[in-house]
C-alpha positions in Angstrom: -36.7 10.4 12.8 -33.4 8.6 12.9 -30.4 10.5 11.4 -28.3 7.3 11.2 -27.1 6.1 7.8 -25.8 3.1 6.1 -23.2 3.2 3.3 -23.4 1.5 -0.1 -20.2 1.2 -2.1 -20.5 0.3 -5.8 -17.8 -2.0 -7.0 -19.3 -4.4 -9.5 -18.1 -3.1 -12.8 -15.5 -4.8 -15.2 -13.7 -1.5 -15.9 -12.7 -2.5 -19.5 -10.6 0.6 -19.9 -8.3 -0.6 -17.2 -7.2 -3.5 -19.3 -6.5 -5.8 -16.4 -7.3 -9.4 -15.4 -7.7 -8.0 -11.8 -10.7 -6.0 -10.8 -9.6 -2.4 -10.7 -10.7 -1.8 -7.1 -8.1 -4.4 -6.0 -5.2 -2.5 -7.6 -2.9 -1.0 -5.0 -2.3 2.7 -4.3 0.6 3.2 -1.9 0.2 -0.3 -0.5 -3.6 -0.4 -0.1 -6.2 -1.8 -2.5 -8.3 1.0 -4.0 -11.5 -0.3 -2.4 -9.8 -0.4 1.1 -8.9 3.3 0.8 -12.5 4.1 -0.1 -13.7 2.0 2.9 -11.2 3.7 5.3 -12.7 7.1 4.3 -16.3 5.9 4.6 -15.8 4.3 8.0 -14.5 7.6 9.4 -17.9 9.1 8.6 -19.6 6.8 11.1 -22.0 4.6 9.1 -24.1 2.1 11.0 -23.4 -0.5 8.4 -21.4 -0.8 5.1 -22.5 -2.7 2.0 -20.4 -3.3 -1.1 -22.1 -4.2 -4.4 -19.9 -6.7 -6.2 -20.2 -8.5 -9.5 -17.1 -8.9 -11.6 -14.6 -11.1 -9.6 -16.9 -10.9 -6.6 -15.3 -14.1 -5.1 -11.9 -12.4 -5.0 -13.2 -9.2 -3.6 -15.1 -11.0 -0.8 -11.9 -12.8 0.2 -10.1 -9.6 1.0 -9.1 -8.9 4.6 -11.0 -5.7 5.2 -10.4 -3.8 8.5 -14.0 -3.9 9.6 -17.1 -6.0 9.0 -18.6 -5.6 5.5 -21.8 -7.0 4.0 -21.6 -7.9 0.3 -24.5 -7.6 -2.2 -24.2 -9.3 -5.7 -25.1 -7.6 -8.9 -25.3 -10.6 -11.3 -25.5 -8.5 -14.5 -23.9 -5.1 -14.7 -26.5 -2.7 -16.3 -25.5 0.6 -14.7 -25.2 2.4 -11.4 -29.0 2.4 -10.7 -29.1 -1.3 -11.4 -26.3 -1.8 -8.9 -28.3 0.1 -6.2 -31.3 -2.0 -7.1 -29.3 -5.1 -6.3 -29.1 -3.8 -2.8 -32.9 -3.2 -2.5 -33.6 -5.9 0.0 -30.6 -5.0 2.2 -31.7 -1.3 2.2 -35.3 -2.3 3.1 -33.9 -4.0 6.2 -31.4 -1.3 7.1 -32.0 0.1 10.6 -31.4 3.7 9.3 -33.3 6.3 7.4 -30.5 7.3 5.1 -28.1 5.7 2.7 -24.7 7.2 1.6 -23.7 6.0 -1.9 -20.4 6.3 -3.7 -18.3 4.5 -6.2 -15.4 2.2 -5.2 -13.0 4.0 -7.5 -12.6 7.3 -5.7 -9.7 6.6 -3.4 -8.2 10.0 -2.7 -11.3 11.7 -1.4 -11.0 12.6 2.3 -13.7 12.2 5.1 -13.6 16.0 5.8 -14.6 16.6 2.1 -17.6 14.3 2.5 -18.8 15.3 6.0 -20.5 18.6 4.8 -22.6 16.5 2.4 -23.9 14.4 5.3 -24.4 17.4 7.6 -26.5 19.3 5.1 -28.6 16.2 4.3 -29.3 15.6 8.0 -29.9 19.3 8.9 -32.3 20.0 6.0 -33.8 16.5 6.0 -33.6 16.3 2.2 -34.8 13.5 0.1 -31.5 13.6 -1.7 -28.3 15.5 -1.3 -25.5 15.0 -3.8 -21.9 16.2 -4.2 -20.8 18.5 -7.1 -17.6 20.2 -8.0 -16.5 22.9 -10.4 -13.8 21.4 -12.6 -11.5 23.0 -15.2 -11.9 19.9 -17.3 -15.1 17.9 -16.3 -14.7 15.4 -19.2 -16.2 12.1 -18.2 -18.5 13.5 -15.6 -22.2 14.3 -15.9 -23.1 18.0 -15.8 -25.5 19.8 -13.5 -28.4 21.3 -15.4 -30.8 23.7 -13.6 -34.0 25.2 -15.0 -35.7 28.5 -14.1 -37.8 26.8 -11.5 -34.8 25.6 -9.6 -35.2 22.0 -10.7 -32.1 19.9 -11.2 -31.0 17.1 -13.5 -27.8 15.5 -14.5 -26.9 14.8 -18.1 -24.2 12.2 -18.6 -21.1 12.9 -20.8 -22.3 10.9 -23.8 -25.7 12.6 -23.8 -24.4 16.2 -23.6 -25.2 18.8 -26.2 -22.4 21.1 -27.3 -23.7 23.9 -25.1 -24.0 21.6 -22.1 -20.4 20.4 -22.5 -19.3 24.0 -21.6 -20.8 23.6 -18.1 -18.1 23.3 -15.4 -20.2 22.0 -12.5 -20.0 18.2 -12.5 -21.8 15.5 -10.6 -19.1 13.4 -8.8 -21.2 10.3 -8.1 -21.6 10.7 -4.3 -25.1 10.8 -2.8 -27.1 10.7 0.4 -30.7 9.5 0.0 -33.6 9.0 2.3 -33.9 5.2 1.8 -37.7 5.2 1.2 -37.4 8.0 -1.4 -34.7 6.1 -3.2 -36.6 2.8 -3.3 -39.7 4.5 -4.6 -37.8 6.3 -7.4 -35.6 3.4 -8.6 -38.3 1.6 -10.7 -39.0 4.8 -12.6 -35.5 4.9 -14.1 -35.3 4.1 -17.8 -32.4 2.7 -19.9 -33.3 4.7 -23.0 -29.9 6.3 -23.5 -26.9 5.7 -25.7 -25.3 3.1 -23.4 -28.6 1.3 -22.7 -27.8 1.5 -18.9 -29.8 2.6 -15.9 -28.2 5.7 -14.5 -28.5 6.5 -10.8 -28.2 10.2 -11.8 -31.7 10.0 -13.3 -33.1 9.9 -9.8 -32.0 13.5 -9.3 -34.3 14.6 -12.0 -37.1 12.3 -10.9 -37.1 13.5 -7.3 -36.5 17.1 -8.2 -39.4 17.3 -10.7 -41.7 15.6 -8.2 -41.0 18.6 -5.9 -39.0 16.6 -3.4 -36.2 18.3 -1.4 -33.1 17.8 -3.6 -30.0 19.7 -2.8 -26.6 19.9 -4.4 -23.5 20.4 -2.2 -20.6 21.9 -4.0 -17.2 20.9 -2.6 -14.2 23.3 -3.0 -12.0 20.2 -3.1 -12.8 19.2 -6.7 -9.2 18.0 -7.2 -10.0 15.0 -4.9 -12.6 13.8 -7.4 -10.3 11.4 -9.3 -12.2 8.4 -10.5 -9.9 5.6 -11.6 -11.0 4.3 -15.0 -7.7 3.6 -16.6 -4.0 3.2 -15.7 -3.1 6.9 -16.3 -5.8 8.0 -13.8 -4.4 5.4 -11.4 -1.0 7.1 -11.7 -2.5 10.5 -11.1 -4.3 9.3 -7.9 -1.1 7.7 -6.7 0.8 10.9 -7.2 -1.8 12.9 -5.1 -1.7 10.3 -2.3 2.1 10.1 -2.3 2.5 13.9 -1.9 -0.2 13.9 0.8 1.6 11.2 2.7 5.0 13.0 2.4 3.4 16.3 3.6 1.8 14.6 6.7 5.2 13.1 7.6 6.9 16.4 7.2 4.4 18.0 9.5 5.3 15.4 12.1 9.1 16.3 12.0 10.4 14.0 9.2 12.8 15.5 6.7 12.2 14.3 3.1 14.6 15.9 0.7 13.2 14.9 -2.7 9.4 14.9 -2.9 9.4 13.8 -6.6 11.4 10.7 -6.2 10.3 9.4 -2.8 7.7 6.6 -2.4 6.2 6.0 1.1 3.2 3.7 1.5 0.2 5.0 3.5 0.7 2.7 6.5 4.4 3.6 7.0 5.3 5.3 10.3 8.4 7.4 10.7 9.8 9.1 13.8 10.8 12.6 14.3 14.2 13.9 13.0 14.6 11.0 10.6 16.0 12.1 7.3 15.0 10.5 4.0 17.2 11.1 1.0 16.2 10.9 -2.7 14.9 7.8 -4.6 13.9 6.0 -1.4 11.0 3.4 -1.5 9.4 2.5 1.8 6.5 0.0 1.6 4.1 -2.0 3.7 3.6 -1.5 7.4 7.2 -0.4 7.9 8.0 1.5 11.2 11.1 3.6 11.3 12.2 5.2 14.6 13.6 8.7 15.3 16.9 10.3 14.2 17.5 7.8 11.5 19.2 8.4 8.1 17.8 6.6 5.1 20.2 7.1 2.2 19.6 7.3 -1.6 18.1 4.4 -3.5 17.2 2.5 -0.3 14.2 0.1 -0.5 12.5 -1.0 2.7 9.5 -3.4 2.8 7.4 -4.3 5.9 10.2 -3.9 8.4 10.8 -2.4 11.8 13.7 0.0 12.1 14.8 1.3 15.5 16.2 4.7 16.5 19.5 6.2 15.4 19.9 3.8 12.5 21.8 4.6 9.3 20.9 2.8 6.1 23.4 3.7 3.4 23.0 3.9 -0.4 21.3 1.2 -2.4 20.5 -1.2 0.4 17.3 -3.3 0.6 15.6 -4.5 3.8 12.7 -7.0 3.6 10.4 -8.1 6.4 13.3 -7.7 8.9 13.9 -6.1 12.3 16.7 -3.6 12.8 17.4 -2.5 16.4 18.8 0.9 17.6 22.1 2.3 16.5 22.7 -0.1 13.6 24.5 0.8 10.4 23.6 -1.0 7.2 25.1 -0.6 3.7 25.9 0.5 1.2 24.7 -2.2 -1.2 23.4 -4.5 1.6 20.5 -6.9 1.3 18.5 -7.9 4.4 16.1 -10.7 3.3 13.0 -11.8 5.3 13.3 -12.9 9.0 16.6 -11.1 9.6 17.2 -9.4 13.0 20.1 -7.0 13.5 20.7 -6.4 17.2 21.6 -3.1 18.7 24.9 -1.5 17.6 25.7 -4.1 14.9 27.2 -3.1 11.5 26.6 -4.7 8.2 28.5 -3.3 5.2 29.2 -3.5 1.5 27.6 -6.4 -0.5 26.5 -8.4 2.6 23.4 -10.5 2.3 21.5 -12.0 5.2 18.4 -14.2 5.3 16.6 -15.7 8.4 19.5 -14.6 10.6 19.9 -13.1 14.0 23.0 -10.9 14.1 24.2 -10.0 17.6 24.9 -6.8 19.4 27.9 -4.9 18.1 28.8 -7.7 15.7 30.3 -6.7 12.3 30.1 -8.1 8.8 31.8 -5.5 6.7 32.3 -6.9 3.3 31.0 -9.3 0.7 29.4 -12.1 2.8 26.4 -14.3 2.9 24.8 -15.3 6.2 21.7 -17.4 5.9 19.7 -19.4 8.5 22.2 -18.4 11.1 22.3 -17.3 14.7 25.3 -15.1 15.4 26.2 -13.8 18.9 27.4 -10.5 20.2 30.8 -8.9 19.3 31.4 -11.3 16.4 33.6 -10.3 13.5 32.7 -11.8 10.2 35.6 -11.5 7.7 35.2 -10.5 4.1 34.0 -13.3 1.8 32.4 -15.4 4.5 29.7 -17.8 3.4 27.3 -19.9 5.4 26.6 -23.0 3.3 23.1 -23.5 4.6 21.5 -25.5 1.8 22.4 -29.1 0.9 20.1 -29.3 -2.1 17.1 -30.7 -0.1 17.0 -29.0 3.3 18.2 -25.7 4.9 20.6 -26.1 7.9 21.5 -23.7 10.7 24.9 -22.1 11.6 25.4 -21.1 15.2 28.2 -18.7 16.0 28.6 -17.8 19.7 29.7 -14.5 21.3 33.1 -13.1 20.6 34.0 -15.3 17.6 36.5 -14.0 15.0 35.8 -15.5 11.5 38.7 -14.9 9.1 38.2 -13.8 5.5 37.2 -16.3 2.8 35.7 -18.7 5.2 33.0 -21.3 4.4 30.9 -22.6 7.2 29.1 -25.8 6.1 25.9 -26.1 8.1 24.8 -27.6 10.4 27.8 -26.3 12.3 28.5 -24.6 15.6 31.4 -22.3 16.5 32.0 -21.9 20.2 32.5 -18.7 22.2 35.6 -16.7 21.5 36.9 -19.1 18.9 39.0 -18.0 15.9 38.6 -19.3 12.4 41.6 -18.9 10.2 41.2 -17.2 6.8 40.4 -19.4 3.9 39.0 -22.2 6.0 36.2 -24.5 5.1 34.6 -25.5 8.4 32.6 -28.7 8.4 32.8 -29.7 12.1 31.9 -27.9 15.3 34.6 -25.6 16.7 35.3 -25.6 20.5 35.2 -22.4 22.5 38.5 -20.4 22.5 40.0 -22.7 19.8 41.7 -21.8 16.6 40.3 -23.7 13.7 42.2 -24.1 10.4 40.8 -26.1 7.5 43.0 -25.5 4.4 44.7 -27.7 1.9 48.5 -27.7 2.2 50.1 -25.2 -0.1 52.6 -26.7 -2.6 54.9 -25.1 -5.1 56.5 -26.5 -8.3 59.4 -24.2 -9.4 59.6 -23.6 -13.2 56.2 -25.1 -13.9 55.0 -22.2 -16.0 58.2 -22.1 -18.2 57.9 -25.8 -18.9 54.2 -25.5 -19.7 54.9 -22.7 -22.3 57.5 -24.8 -24.1 54.9 -27.6 -24.6 
């Protein structure tokens, strides 16, 4: 008999308690949709194939870019978990495996190592059904495990519990491994005669157990991972668990993170050894940060690549940009998308760049805007420099070659090119190309009218 299995993820519900126009399984937790995190976990268990049962907003879910091949099954009307499984009946009949692993799509913090014993027990004992349980301090919202004196098992859902049953701490967590043929034979026997008028998958536990089939519960010691996301508060609880788990994993790899409570680091972020992260830092997307970097307080980095030995000082933002080795950024600097800072460059207070290449060892120390620009090596950008890149219709490029000195208060009206080793006098508005090694001045002549203020006051 084959021990291979397929996986079935239930993600068809509307989740009315979530109060969102978006399906809850598409909400992000540390940069990943909830359903993707569930899939990441399930794929690590080695299923032969994965199915997702979809219903509410199925078109949107099916358009997601999942990491691996997924087969979708549609539940046209949402009438409970057993009804969702029934929607996959034909797919399961054709599955080239004897077993099916089933879980809900709203359990994003459970780990593969927590689920593996469930599969191992099921395969070893060749059970008809093996399901996961956990002892919980507060099992509210979960069905309770009820056993009789003959060892038979059933699950009673929260809304059906008697007062004495509510005191039971062992809860069914909604994760199962079935023999496919046993599951398909039992599904038609499920009734919807309950307070919600739904078909509960949990009823199969009682059906198979009372038929004398091999039904086994597998109690996990990691009950705190069973966080189903039914509302926004539970979403926040799950995020907090994942966030601390991510920080711990980085710390184990040699990253210093000073303030666990205020630091946000997405799951796909990679950070090198001996990098130091200060408080109130947010790092999102597929950001990669090298080794021996310093990321100061209130820094926000999104989907960027940061080299080694980089210092990012207080309250700076870096979006979809590349920062090479030994660069210093900030404080109060904004690197907008498609910016590249070459090795050894320095970008200081209140400087903003967008779609700009900034050369090796070049400096822009103060209060400047550089957009749609290509700036060479060893360039000095004086305080208050602006590239005027937008004419109201199109964006235009500014090209500044190696060794240029741009004086303070300069406006460069693109398209314009400044040649190698040229000087731009402070306060200039440059509208024409500047030759290499030239001094360019573009100022109005200063005039003075003695006594003008005194005469104005008399009027």
